[in-house]
C-alpha positions as CSV (number, residue, x, y, z in Angstrom):
1,M,-10.0,-10.9,-0.2
2,R,-9.6,-10.2,3.5
3,F,-6.8,-7.8,2.7
4,A,-8.9,-6.0,0.2
5,R,-11.8,-5.8,2.6
6,I,-9.6,-4.4,5.4
7,T,-8.0,-1.9,3.1
8,L,-11.3,-0.7,1.9
9,G,-12.6,-0.5,5.4
10,L,-9.6,1.5,6.6
11,L,-10.0,4.0,3.7
12,L,-13.7,4.4,4.4
13,A,-13.1,4.8,8.1
14,L,-10.5,7.4,7.5
15,S,-12.7,9.3,5.0
16,G,-15.7,9.1,7.3
17,L,-13.6,10.4,10.3
18,L,-12.3,13.3,8.3
19,A,-15.8,14.1,6.9
20,A,-17.4,13.9,10.4
21,I,-14.7,16.2,11.9
22,A,-15.0,18.7,9.0
23,G,-18.8,18.7,9.3
24,A,-18.8,19.1,13.0
25,V,-16.2,22.0,12.9
26,A,-18.1,23.7,10.0
27,A,-21.5,23.3,11.6
28,F,-20.8,24.3,15.2
29,W,-17.8,26.6,14.9
30,L,-17.6,28.2,11.5
31,V,-21.4,28.4,10.6
32,G,-23.9,28.0,13.3
33,P,-27.7,27.7,13.1
34,D,-27.9,31.2,11.4
35,N,-26.2,29.8,8.2
36,T,-23.6,32.6,8.4
37,I,-19.9,32.4,8.0
38,S,-18.4,35.4,9.8
39,T,-14.9,36.8,10.0
40,P,-13.5,37.9,13.4
41,R,-13.8,41.6,14.2
42,R,-10.9,43.6,12.6
43,E,-9.8,47.1,13.2
44,L,-10.3,49.2,10.1
45,A,-9.2,52.8,10.3
46,S,-8.7,55.7,7.9
47,T,-7.5,59.2,8.3
48,G,-9.8,60.1,5.3
49,L,-13.5,60.1,5.0
50,A,-14.4,56.4,4.6
51,V,-13.3,52.8,4.4
52,V,-14.7,51.2,1.2
53,T,-14.4,47.8,-0.4
54,A,-13.3,47.4,-4.0
55,P,-15.9,46.0,-6.4
56,S,-13.7,42.9,-7.0
57,L,-14.3,41.7,-3.4
58,L,-18.0,41.4,-4.0
59,D,-17.7,39.3,-7.1
60,R,-20.5,36.8,-6.4
61,H,-24.2,37.2,-5.9
62,G,-27.0,35.2,-4.2
63,P,-26.1,35.0,-0.4
64,T,-26.8,37.6,2.1
65,L,-24.0,39.9,3.2
66,R,-23.9,40.9,6.8
67,V,-21.7,43.7,8.0
68,S,-21.5,45.0,11.5
69,A,-19.2,47.7,13.0
70,S,-18.6,49.4,16.3
71,G,-16.6,52.5,17.1
72,D,-16.2,55.6,19.3
73,K,-18.4,57.7,16.9
74,P,-21.7,57.0,15.4
75,L,-21.0,55.0,12.3
76,F,-22.8,54.6,9.0
77,I,-22.7,51.3,7.0
78,G,-24.0,51.3,3.4
79,V,-23.9,49.3,0.2
80,G,-24.1,51.2,-3.0
81,Q,-23.4,50.7,-6.7
82,D,-19.8,51.4,-7.6
83,L,-20.8,54.3,-9.9
84,D,-22.5,56.1,-7.0
85,V,-19.8,55.4,-4.4
86,R,-17.0,56.3,-6.8
87,D,-18.6,59.6,-7.6
88,Y,-19.5,60.3,-4.0
89,L,-15.9,59.8,-2.8
90,A,-14.3,61.4,-5.9
91,G,-11.4,63.7,-4.9
92,T,-11.5,62.7,-1.2
93,A,-9.1,60.9,1.0
94,H,-10.3,57.4,1.9
95,T,-9.1,53.8,2.4
96,R,-10.0,51.1,-0.1
97,L,-10.0,47.4,0.8
98,I,-8.6,45.6,-2.3
99,Q,-7.8,42.1,-1.0
100,F,-9.1,39.7,1.6
101,E,-7.4,36.6,2.9
102,P,-9.2,34.3,5.5
103,P,-9.8,34.6,8.3
104,A,-9.6,38.4,8.6
105,T,-6.6,39.8,6.7
106,F,-7.3,42.8,4.4
107,G,-5.1,44.4,1.9
108,T,-5.7,48.2,1.8
109,Q,-4.9,51.1,-0.5
110,E,-4.8,54.7,0.7
111,L,-6.3,57.2,-1.8
112,R,-5.3,60.8,-1.4
113,G,-7.6,63.7,-1.6
114,G,-9.4,66.3,0.4
115,T,-10.9,65.9,3.8
116,K,-13.7,68.3,3.6
117,K,-16.9,67.2,5.2
118,L,-19.3,65.3,2.8
119,T,-23.0,65.3,2.7
120,P,-24.1,63.0,5.5
121,P,-24.5,59.6,3.9
122,G,-27.8,58.9,5.5
123,E,-29.4,61.8,3.5
124,L,-28.6,60.1,0.2
125,D,-31.2,57.9,-1.4
126,W,-29.0,55.8,-3.8
127,W,-27.9,53.3,-1.2
128,V,-29.2,49.8,-2.0
129,A,-28.8,48.9,1.7
130,Q,-27.9,51.0,4.7
131,S,-27.8,50.8,8.5
132,A,-30.9,52.1,10.3
133,P,-30.6,55.2,12.6
134,G,-28.9,54.0,15.8
135,S,-27.9,50.7,14.2
136,Q,-24.4,49.8,13.1
137,A,-25.2,46.7,11.0
138,V,-26.6,46.0,7.6
139,N,-27.9,42.9,5.8
140,W,-27.9,42.9,2.0
141,P,-28.9,40.1,-0.4
142,M,-25.9,40.3,-2.8
143,Q,-26.8,41.2,-6.4
144,D,-25.1,40.9,-9.7
145,G,-23.1,43.9,-10.6
146,L,-20.4,46.3,-9.2
147,Y,-21.1,47.1,-5.6
148,D,-19.1,48.6,-2.7
149,V,-19.5,48.5,1.1
150,V,-18.8,51.8,2.8
151,V,-18.1,52.4,6.4
152,M,-17.9,56.1,7.5
153,N,-18.8,58.5,10.2
154,A,-22.5,59.2,10.2
155,D,-22.0,62.9,10.0
156,G,-19.6,62.7,7.0
157,T,-16.5,63.9,8.9
158,P,-13.0,62.5,8.4
159,A,-11.0,60.1,10.7
160,V,-12.9,56.9,10.6
161,G,-12.1,54.1,13.1
162,A,-14.2,51.0,13.5
163,Q,-14.1,47.3,14.5
164,V,-15.7,45.6,11.5
165,S,-16.9,42.1,10.9
166,F,-18.1,40.6,7.6
167,G,-20.3,37.6,7.2
168,I,-22.0,35.6,4.4
169,E,-25.3,33.9,5.0
170,V,-25.7,30.9,2.7
171,H,-29.1,29.3,2.5
172,R,-29.2,25.7,4.0
173,L,-25.5,25.9,4.9
174,F,-25.9,24.7,8.4
175,G,-28.1,21.8,7.2
176,I,-25.5,20.9,4.6
177,C,-22.8,20.8,7.4
178,L,-25.0,18.5,9.5
179,L,-25.5,16.3,6.5
180,V,-21.8,16.0,6.0
181,L,-21.4,15.2,9.6
182,G,-24.0,12.5,9.5
183,A,-22.6,11.1,6.2
184,G,-19.2,11.0,7.8
185,I,-20.4,9.1,10.8
186,V,-22.2,6.6,8.5
187,V,-19.1,6.1,6.3
188,L,-17.0,5.7,9.5
189,A,-19.3,3.0,10.8
190,L,-19.3,1.2,7.5
191,G,-15.5,1.3,7.4
192,L,-15.2,-0.1,10.9
193,A,-17.7,-2.8,10.1
194,L,-15.6,-3.9,7.1
195,V,-12.4,-3.9,9.2
196,L,-13.8,-5.7,12.2
197,R,-16.2,-8.1,10.5
198,R,-15.2,-11.8,10.8
199,R,-16.1,-14.4,8.2
200,S,-19.0,-16.6,9.3
201,V,-18.2,-20.3,9.2
202,V,-20.9,-22.3,7.7
203,K,-21.3,-25.5,9.6
204,E,-21.5,-28.3,7.1
205,I,-23.4,-31.4,8.1
206,S,-21.0,-34.3,8.2
207,D,-21.9,-37.3,6.1
208,T,-20.1,-39.7,8.4
209,T,-21.8,-42.5,10.3
210,E,-21.8,-42.8,14.0
211,I,-19.5,-45.5,15.3
212,P,-20.3,-47.1,18.6
213,V,-17.6,-47.2,21.2
214,I,-16.3,-50.7,22.1
215,T,-16.3,-51.7,25.7
216,N,-12.6,-52.0,25.9
217,T,-10.2,-49.1,25.7
218,R,-8.5,-50.3,22.6
219,I,-9.0,-48.6,19.3
220,P,-11.6,-50.6,17.4
221,V,-10.4,-52.6,14.4
222,L,-12.1,-53.9,11.3
223,V,-13.7,-57.4,11.6
224,T,-12.0,-60.3,10.0
225,T,-13.4,-62.2,7.0
226,A,-13.8,-65.5,9.0
227,P,-17.0,-65.8,11.1
228,V,-16.1,-65.5,14.8
229,Q,-18.2,-65.6,17.9
230,R,-18.4,-62.2,19.3
231,E,-20.0,-61.0,22.5
232,E,-23.0,-58.9,22.5
233,E,-22.3,-55.3,23.7
234,E,-24.6,-52.7,25.0
235,N,-24.9,-49.4,23.3
236,A,-22.4,-46.9,24.4
237,P,-22.2,-43.1,23.9
238,A,-21.4,-42.4,20.3
239,Y,-19.0,-39.9,18.8
240,R,-18.3,-38.7,15.3
241,V,-15.1,-39.1,13.4
242,S,-13.5,-35.8,12.6
243,P,-13.8,-35.0,8.9
244,F,-10.3,-33.5,9.0
245,A,-8.7,-36.7,10.3
246,P,-11.0,-39.6,9.4
247,D,-8.5,-42.3,10.4
248,R,-8.2,-41.0,13.9
249,V,-10.5,-41.9,16.8
250,S,-10.9,-39.4,19.6
251,P,-9.1,-40.5,22.8
252,F,-11.7,-38.6,24.8
253,A,-14.6,-40.9,23.8
254,P,-16.4,-42.2,26.9
255,V,-15.8,-45.8,27.8
256,A,-18.2,-48.0,29.8
257,A,-17.0,-51.4,30.9
258,K,-19.6,-54.2,30.3
259,K,-19.7,-57.9,30.9
260,E,-18.8,-60.0,27.9
261,Q,-21.5,-62.1,26.4
262,A,-21.1,-65.2,24.4
263,V,-22.2,-65.2,20.8
264,N,-25.1,-67.7,20.3
265,E,-25.3,-67.3,16.6
266,T,-23.1,-66.8,13.8
267,A,-22.4,-63.2,12.7
268,P,-25.1,-62.9,10.0
269,A,-27.8,-64.3,12.3
270,A,-26.7,-62.2,15.2
271,A,-26.6,-59.1,13.1
272,A,-30.1,-59.8,11.8
273,A,-31.5,-60.3,15.3
274,A,-29.7,-57.3,16.8
275,P,-32.2,-54.7,18.0
276,A,-32.0,-51.2,16.7
277,Q,-31.7,-49.8,20.2
278,V,-30.9,-51.8,23.3
279,S,-31.7,-50.3,26.7
280,P,-29.2,-50.9,29.4
281,A,-30.6,-54.0,31.2
282,P,-28.9,-57.0,33.0
283,A,-27.4,-59.3,30.5
284,P,-28.8,-62.9,30.3
285,A,-26.8,-65.9,31.2
286,P,-24.5,-67.0,28.4
287,V,-25.7,-69.9,26.3
288,K,-23.3,-72.0,24.3
289,A,-24.4,-72.8,20.8
290,P,-22.8,-74.8,18.0
291,V,-20.9,-72.8,15.5
292,R,-22.2,-72.8,12.0
293,Q,-20.3,-72.1,8.9
294,V,-21.9,-69.5,6.8
295,P,-20.7,-68.8,3.3
296,V,-19.1,-65.4,3.1
297,R,-20.6,-63.0,0.6
298,P,-18.6,-60.3,-0.8
299,A,-19.6,-56.8,0.3
300,P,-21.4,-54.9,-2.4
301,V,-19.3,-52.2,-3.9
302,R,-21.0,-48.9,-4.4
303,P,-20.1,-46.8,-7.4
304,A,-17.9,-43.9,-6.4
305,A,-19.3,-40.5,-7.0
306,A,-17.5,-37.3,-7.5
307,V,-17.3,-35.3,-4.3
308,P,-18.6,-31.8,-4.7
309,A,-16.3,-28.9,-4.1
310,A,-15.8,-28.2,-0.5
311,P,-15.2,-24.8,1.2
312,M,-11.8,-23.3,1.0
313,F,-10.6,-24.9,4.3
314,M,-11.1,-28.5,3.1
315,S,-9.7,-30.1,-0.1
316,P,-11.8,-32.5,-2.2
317,A,-9.5,-35.5,-1.3
318,A,-10.0,-34.9,2.4
319,I,-13.7,-34.9,2.0
320,A,-13.5,-38.2,0.0
321,R,-11.5,-39.8,2.8
322,A,-13.9,-38.5,5.4
323,K,-16.8,-40.1,3.6
324,S,-15.1,-43.4,3.0
325,P,-17.2,-46.4,4.3
326,A,-14.0,-48.2,5.3
327,L,-14.1,-46.3,8.6
328,I,-17.5,-47.4,9.6
329,G,-17.2,-50.0,12.4
330,A,-18.7,-53.5,11.7
331,G,-21.0,-55.2,14.0
332,A,-22.0,-52.1,15.9
333,S,-25.5,-51.4,16.8
334,Q,-27.1,-48.3,15.4
335,R,-27.7,-45.2,17.4
336,Y,-30.8,-42.9,17.7
337,D,-33.2,-45.6,16.5
338,E,-31.6,-45.9,13.1
339,P,-32.4,-49.0,11.1
340,A,-30.1,-51.9,11.8
341,Q,-27.4,-52.5,9.2
342,T,-26.3,-56.0,8.1
343,T,-22.9,-56.9,9.5
344,Y,-20.8,-58.9,7.1
345,A,-18.3,-61.4,8.2
346,E,-15.5,-60.1,6.2
347,P,-15.8,-56.4,5.1
348,V,-14.1,-55.6,1.9
349,D,-12.5,-52.3,1.4
350,E,-14.6,-50.3,-1.0
351,P,-12.7,-48.8,-3.8
352,T,-12.5,-45.1,-3.4
353,E,-12.3,-42.8,-6.3
354,I,-9.3,-40.6,-5.8
355,V,-10.2,-37.1,-6.7
356,A,-7.3,-34.8,-7.3
357,E,-7.2,-31.6,-5.4
358,E,-8.6,-28.9,-7.7
359,T,-7.9,-25.2,-7.5
360,V,-11.0,-23.1,-7.4
361,P,-10.6,-19.8,-9.4
362,L,-10.6,-16.7,-7.3
363,A,-13.5,-15.1,-9.2
364,A,-15.6,-18.3,-8.6
365,S,-14.7,-18.5,-4.9
366,P,-17.7,-18.0,-2.6
367,E,-15.6,-15.7,-0.4
368,F,-14.8,-13.6,-3.5
369,V,-18.4,-13.4,-4.4
370,K,-19.4,-12.3,-1.0
371,S,-16.6,-9.7,-0.8
372,D,-17.5,-8.5,-4.2
373,E,-21.1,-8.0,-3.2
374,A,-20.0,-6.1,-0.1
375,V,-17.8,-3.8,-2.2
376,R,-20.8,-3.2,-4.6
377,R,-23.1,-2.4,-1.7
378,T,-20.5,-0.1,-0.2
379,A,-19.9,1.7,-3.5
380,A,-23.7,2.1,-4.0
381,L,-24.1,3.6,-0.6
382,L,-21.2,6.0,-1.1
383,A,-22.6,7.0,-4.6
384,S,-26.0,7.6,-3.1
385,G,-24.5,9.7,-0.3
386,A,-22.5,11.7,-2.9
387,M,-25.6,12.3,-5.0
388,L,-27.5,13.4,-1.9
389,L,-24.8,15.8,-0.9
390,T,-24.6,17.1,-4.5
391,A,-28.4,17.5,-4.7
392,T,-28.6,19.4,-1.4
393,S,-25.6,21.6,-1.9
394,C,-25.8,22.4,-5.6
395,G,-26.6,26.0,-4.7
396,L,-24.1,26.2,-1.9
397,M,-21.4,28.0,-4.0
398,P,-22.7,31.4,-5.0
399,P,-22.5,32.1,-8.8
400,K,-20.0,34.6,-10.1
401,N,-21.1,38.0,-11.2
402,T,-21.8,38.4,-14.9
403,M,-21.9,42.2,-14.9
404,T,-18.2,43.1,-14.6
405,A,-18.2,46.2,-16.8
406,A,-19.3,49.6,-15.7
407,D,-23.1,49.3,-15.4
408,S,-26.0,51.7,-15.5
409,R,-29.0,52.1,-13.3
410,P,-32.3,54.0,-13.2
411,A,-31.7,57.5,-12.0
412,V,-34.1,56.9,-9.1
413,T,-36.6,54.4,-7.8
414,L,-40.3,55.1,-7.8
415,A,-40.5,55.4,-4.1
416,D,-37.4,57.7,-3.9
417,A,-38.8,59.9,-6.6
418,Q,-42.1,60.3,-4.8
419,A,-40.2,61.1,-1.6
420,V,-38.3,63.8,-3.5
421,V,-41.5,65.4,-4.8
422,Q,-43.0,65.3,-1.3
423,R,-40.0,66.9,0.2
424,Y,-40.1,69.6,-2.4
425,N,-43.7,70.4,-1.7
426,Q,-42.9,70.9,2.0
427,L,-39.8,73.0,1.6
428,N,-41.1,75.0,-1.4
429,N,-44.1,76.2,0.6
430,Q,-41.8,77.2,3.4
431,A,-39.5,79.1,1.0
432,N,-42.5,80.8,-0.7
433,K,-44.0,81.9,2.6
434,T,-40.8,83.6,3.8
435,R,-39.4,84.4,0.3
436,D,-36.3,82.6,1.3
437,G,-34.0,82.2,-1.7
438,K,-31.4,80.2,0.3
439,L,-34.0,77.6,1.3
440,A,-35.2,77.5,-2.3
441,A,-31.6,76.7,-3.4
442,T,-31.7,73.5,-1.4
443,I,-34.5,72.1,-3.6
444,E,-34.1,73.9,-6.9
445,G,-31.5,74.5,-9.6
446,N,-31.2,76.7,-12.6
447,P,-33.1,77.9,-14.5
448,T,-35.9,77.3,-12.1
449,L,-34.0,78.6,-9.2
450,A,-33.2,81.8,-11.1
451,Q,-36.9,82.4,-11.8
452,T,-37.8,81.7,-8.2
453,Q,-35.2,84.0,-6.7
454,A,-36.2,86.8,-9.1
455,G,-39.8,86.4,-8.1
456,F,-38.8,86.5,-4.4
457,L,-36.9,89.7,-5.1
458,I,-39.8,91.3,-6.9
459,G,-42.1,90.3,-4.1
460,R,-40.0,91.7,-1.4
461,K,-39.7,95.1,-3.3
462,L,-43.3,95.5,-4.3
463,D,-45.0,93.7,-1.4
464,A,-42.9,94.4,1.6
465,A,-45.8,93.6,3.9
466,G,-46.2,90.2,2.4
467,K,-49.8,90.5,1.6
468,D,-49.4,88.7,-1.8
469,V,-47.4,85.8,-0.6
470,S,-48.0,82.7,-2.7
471,K,-50.5,80.3,-1.2
472,P,-49.3,76.8,-0.3
473,F,-49.7,74.3,-3.1
474,S,-48.4,70.9,-3.9
475,Y,-47.7,68.6,-6.9
476,T,-50.2,65.7,-6.8
477,D,-50.3,62.2,-8.3
478,P,-46.7,62.4,-9.8
479,E,-45.9,60.1,-12.7
480,I,-42.2,59.2,-12.7
481,G,-40.0,58.7,-15.8
482,A,-36.5,57.5,-14.7
483,P,-34.0,56.9,-17.5
484,Q,-30.9,54.8,-17.1
485,F,-27.6,56.5,-16.4
486,A,-24.1,55.2,-16.1
487,S,-22.6,58.4,-14.7
488,Y,-23.5,61.7,-13.1
489,P,-25.4,64.0,-13.5
490,M,-28.6,62.0,-13.3
491,R,-32.1,63.2,-14.1
492,F,-35.7,62.0,-13.9
493,V,-38.9,63.6,-15.2
494,V,-42.2,64.1,-13.3
495,S,-45.6,64.8,-14.7
496,S,-48.1,65.8,-11.9
497,G,-51.1,67.8,-11.1
498,V,-51.1,71.1,-9.3
499,S,-53.3,71.5,-6.3
500,D,-54.1,75.2,-6.8
501,A,-54.3,75.1,-10.6
502,P,-56.7,72.4,-11.7
503,G,-56.5,73.5,-15.3
504,N,-52.8,72.9,-15.6
505,R,-50.3,70.2,-15.0
506,Q,-46.7,70.5,-14.0
507,L,-43.9,69.0,-16.1
508,G,-40.5,69.1,-14.4
509,V,-37.0,67.7,-14.5
510,W,-35.1,66.8,-11.3
511,Q,-31.4,66.6,-11.5
512,R,-28.6,65.3,-9.2
513,E,-25.3,66.8,-10.2
514,S,-23.2,64.3,-8.2
515,A,-23.7,61.4,-5.9
516,G,-23.3,63.6,-2.9
517,S,-25.7,66.3,-4.2
518,P,-29.4,66.6,-3.4
519,W,-32.1,66.3,-6.0
520,L,-32.9,69.7,-7.5
521,L,-35.9,70.8,-9.6
522,T,-34.1,72.4,-12.6
523,H,-36.8,72.7,-15.3
524,S,-40.5,73.3,-14.6
525,V,-43.3,74.3,-16.9
526,Y,-47.1,74.3,-16.5
527,P,-48.8,73.2,-19.7
528,P,-52.6,73.4,-19.8
529,K,-54.5,70.2,-19.4
530,A,-55.9,70.7,-23.0
531,V,-52.4,70.0,-24.3
532,E,-51.7,66.3,-24.8
533,L,-48.5,65.4,-22.9
534,P,-46.3,62.5,-23.9
535,S,-46.1,59.5,-21.5
536,V,-43.1,59.6,-19.2
537,D,-43.0,55.8,-18.9
538,G,-40.0,54.3,-20.6
539,L,-38.1,57.5,-21.0
540,R,-34.5,57.1,-22.0
541,T,-31.5,59.2,-22.8
542,P,-30.9,59.6,-26.5
543,D,-28.0,58.2,-28.6
544,A,-26.8,59.2,-32.0
545,D,-29.2,56.9,-33.8
546,D,-32.2,58.3,-31.9
547,L,-31.2,61.9,-32.7
548,S,-30.7,61.2,-36.4
549,K,-34.4,60.0,-36.6
550,L,-35.8,63.2,-35.3
551,Q,-37.4,66.1,-37.3
552,G,-34.6,68.3,-36.0
553,R,-31.8,68.3,-33.6
554,P,-32.7,69.8,-30.2
555,E,-30.0,72.6,-30.5
556,A,-31.4,73.5,-34.0
557,V,-34.9,73.5,-32.7
558,A,-34.0,75.9,-29.9
559,K,-32.4,78.3,-32.4
560,D,-35.5,78.1,-34.7
561,L,-37.8,78.7,-31.8
562,A,-35.8,81.8,-30.7
563,A,-36.0,83.1,-34.2
564,Y,-39.7,82.4,-34.4
565,L,-40.3,84.3,-31.1
566,T,-38.0,87.2,-32.2
567,G,-39.7,87.5,-35.6
568,G,-43.2,87.2,-34.2
569,K,-46.2,85.3,-35.5
570,N,-45.3,85.9,-39.1
571,A,-41.7,84.8,-38.8
572,P,-40.5,82.2,-41.4
573,Q,-39.8,79.7,-38.6
574,S,-43.4,79.8,-37.4
575,R,-44.3,77.0,-39.9
576,L,-41.9,74.7,-38.0
577,F,-43.9,74.9,-34.8
578,T,-47.4,74.2,-33.4
579,P,-47.8,76.9,-30.8
580,T,-49.9,76.7,-27.6
581,P,-52.5,79.3,-26.8
582,G,-50.1,80.7,-24.2
583,L,-47.4,81.2,-26.7
584,T,-49.7,83.0,-29.1
585,K,-51.0,85.3,-26.3
586,M,-47.4,86.2,-25.3
587,L,-46.5,87.1,-28.9
588,D,-49.6,89.3,-29.1
589,L,-48.7,91.1,-25.9
590,R,-45.1,91.7,-27.1
591,A,-46.4,93.2,-30.4
592,K,-48.7,95.6,-28.6
593,S,-46.0,96.6,-26.1
594,K,-43.6,97.4,-28.9
595,A,-46.1,99.5,-30.7
596,A,-47.0,101.4,-27.6
597,D,-43.5,102.0,-26.5
598,T,-42.4,103.1,-30.0
599,A,-45.2,105.8,-29.9
600,E,-43.5,107.4,-26.9
601,P,-41.7,110.6,-27.8
602,Y,-38.5,109.8,-25.9
603,I,-38.2,106.2,-27.4
604,A,-36.6,106.0,-30.7
605,D,-37.3,102.3,-31.4
606,V,-37.9,98.9,-29.6
607,T,-36.4,95.5,-30.2
608,D,-37.3,92.2,-28.7
609,T,-34.7,89.4,-29.0
610,F,-34.8,85.8,-27.9
611,A,-31.8,83.5,-27.7
612,P,-31.2,79.9,-26.5
613,S,-29.7,79.5,-23.1
614,A,-27.8,76.4,-21.8
615,V,-27.9,73.0,-23.4
616,P,-31.3,71.4,-24.1
617,L,-32.3,68.4,-22.0
618,T,-33.6,65.6,-24.3
619,F,-35.4,62.4,-23.5
620,I,-36.7,59.8,-25.9
621,T,-40.2,58.5,-25.4
622,E,-41.4,55.0,-26.1
623,S,-42.9,56.3,-29.4
624,G,-39.5,57.5,-30.6
625,D,-40.4,61.3,-30.2
626,A,-38.1,63.6,-28.2
627,L,-39.3,65.4,-25.1
628,V,-37.0,68.5,-24.9
629,F,-36.7,71.1,-22.2
630,L,-35.3,74.4,-23.3
631,S,-34.4,77.7,-21.7
632,L,-34.5,81.0,-23.6
633,T,-33.4,84.5,-22.7
634,E,-35.3,87.6,-23.9
635,R,-34.2,91.2,-23.9
636,Y,-36.8,93.8,-24.5
637,L,-34.7,96.9,-25.4
638,Q,-35.9,100.5,-25.8
639,R,-33.5,103.0,-27.4
640,V,-33.9,106.5,-25.9
641,E,-34.1,109.5,-28.2
642,P,-30.9,111.6,-28.3
643,G,-31.1,114.4,-25.7
644,S,-33.8,112.6,-23.7
645,N,-33.6,110.4,-20.6
646,A,-35.9,107.7,-19.3
647,Y,-36.3,105.5,-16.2
648,W,-38.5,102.8,-14.9
649,T,-41.3,104.3,-12.9
650,S,-43.6,101.4,-12.3
651,G,-44.1,97.7,-12.7
652,E,-41.9,94.7,-11.8
653,A,-38.9,96.4,-13.5
654,T,-38.7,98.9,-10.6
655,A,-37.6,96.0,-8.3
656,F,-34.3,95.9,-10.3
657,S,-34.0,99.6,-11.3
658,S,-36.0,102.3,-9.6
659,M,-35.9,106.0,-10.5
660,V,-32.5,105.7,-12.3
661,K,-32.3,107.9,-15.3
662,Y,-30.9,106.4,-18.5
663,T,-30.1,108.5,-21.5
664,Q,-29.4,105.7,-24.1
665,T,-31.4,102.6,-23.5
666,L,-33.9,100.8,-21.2
667,H,-34.1,97.1,-21.1
668,Q,-36.0,94.3,-19.4
669,D,-34.5,90.7,-19.2
670,Y,-36.7,87.6,-19.2
671,L,-35.9,84.0,-18.7
672,H,-38.3,81.5,-20.4
673,Q,-38.6,77.8,-19.7
674,V,-40.0,75.9,-22.7
675,A,-41.0,72.3,-23.2
676,V,-41.4,70.9,-26.8
677,V,-41.9,67.6,-28.5
678,I,-39.8,66.9,-31.5
679,P,-41.5,64.3,-33.7
680,A,-39.7,61.6,-35.7
681,K,-39.0,62.4,-39.4
682,S,-41.3,59.7,-40.5
683,T,-44.4,61.5,-39.2
684,G,-43.7,64.8,-41.0
685,D,-45.4,66.7,-38.1
686,A,-44.3,70.1,-36.8
687,V,-42.6,70.6,-33.4
688,Q,-45.2,70.9,-30.7
689,V,-44.7,73.6,-28.1
690,L,-46.1,72.2,-24.8
691,S,-45.6,75.3,-22.6
692,I,-43.5,78.5,-22.3
693,D,-43.2,80.1,-18.9
694,P,-41.5,83.5,-18.6
695,Q,-40.1,85.3,-15.6
696,L,-38.6,88.8,-15.4
697,V,-35.2,88.4,-14.0
698,G,-33.7,91.8,-14.5
699,A,-34.2,95.4,-15.7
700,G,-32.0,98.5,-16.2
701,G,-30.6,100.7,-18.8
702,A,-27.7,102.7,-20.1
């Protein structure tokens, strides 16, 4: 068992030493008190526009990713979803990190493309994390999904060079390392204790009787059976017979020479009169006495008892010999005030039961039991330590990402959408004040931009002094509807109040064509507050099943609406729609204009034709209805009588064609933005027109 104990101790000591070294190295060299494992700084350069990681490198979520960089130019560090980063860098030259090997070895892939300057990354709002202005570091709690880390010049120019370091902050990692260090020290100490521990020898109390030392230097012998006259001896220092050699008397027993004294009585009488303890005093003068013959009684024989099993270092036979009364000296006085024992004239050897040496089974050995208990305690301690480490480090390994396919995301966050609207309010008022079409193009897209630029043109022509410049206004209390998109373009819907038109609301669509493009207001209508608008919460893009449940397809509804407006209030398609007061008013004005123009002698006839323009934008509401944004073109055409000529003399049309004579036709072109709600088939309701907003965008003739 000593071999097993030493072997176990060595294994524990080695394991504890390795664990302690690993814990110390991890805690004070790899990790540190900030719980972060960092790579050394590595030079990452690209002749293109960016250095970007592949989504496969960020395949776990939970810990905090720390990225820092330094370079000769101001750098930008950002983390974005792969669908945004991929679209942003599409067609550009950049370097992709596709592999990482500790401590700081990256496998790269060069992607070819253009090197035209990109939109500065700091102006984009789709980054989930980005470095602050003047900072070149970012901390991002890793999320489940496909994400990329991008390092590029802050101004979006090519030729990127940076010293980059990546780090992962794992919660409680430093404490876990310290725990491993402490556990290693404990296991090391336990192993050393098992190796160096010596077995404690239990001192067994000997059952032998003290034997007095005879005055002479000879080895004492057993008394004879005949009664003899012996001299009285004083007590001498006693010694014990060794249990290992019961037939041997120690040669180092002290000897004290005393005067011999004649025996006055026979052995039995003298033994009876012998005091239990005699103090060293001058011996009395010897007195001669007649010798009496005393009958010899046989010594009583005590029944032999089985000797209990002794420790491993002493056999049962040796214990029996050590306890044999044949070795007890006769006629000796007792020591330590023990009761006097009767001395017999002729001791008789007591029969000793010979006990054969018995082999104790290993499993029943006391040493085995003790070693087994030690092993159990050690195993229990190790198991407890393992359970503690497991309990404290169960969240140490970050979980793998479950979203490995191309994912989708909301087009915009609520905060970013509100920021977009606020920015629009500011720039739109500046553009309106100066009638700056270029500035308007930074915040608006067609068809809204076409209407705005046409209005600016008319204003500059008819109001050169700028007296009728639009007053500043803003969209208030915006409500945001942001559907999910898996690719660009992305859109979101805003329903808001209008500061200078309390009787109306604004319903608009903002669109981002690509990841590097700004948000532009593409569709904008102003329905009256009396019209009930659908909620924009929970808007989503339609699928085939959604479209099949509608009263009509958006493209078909656009055609029917154009036919309705072309044919007037009595058109067959009018029964398919629920018009707004504004739509009814517009139809009445067109009918009056047609009648008035036809009455002119130089006008042969008048036609007014509407047609769908562009693709309808459709969103499905929570109720299952479709909110659709349409754009329609209108041409108001007047045919000139043969032999006559005509030209525009007044009105907004003169901004596009002034004092130009036409002999065949005159025309005015309008662009209308329309918002409608297409109900589900199950309701049986008509299509509701929410608003129609026209703008003259051209005029001329032939």
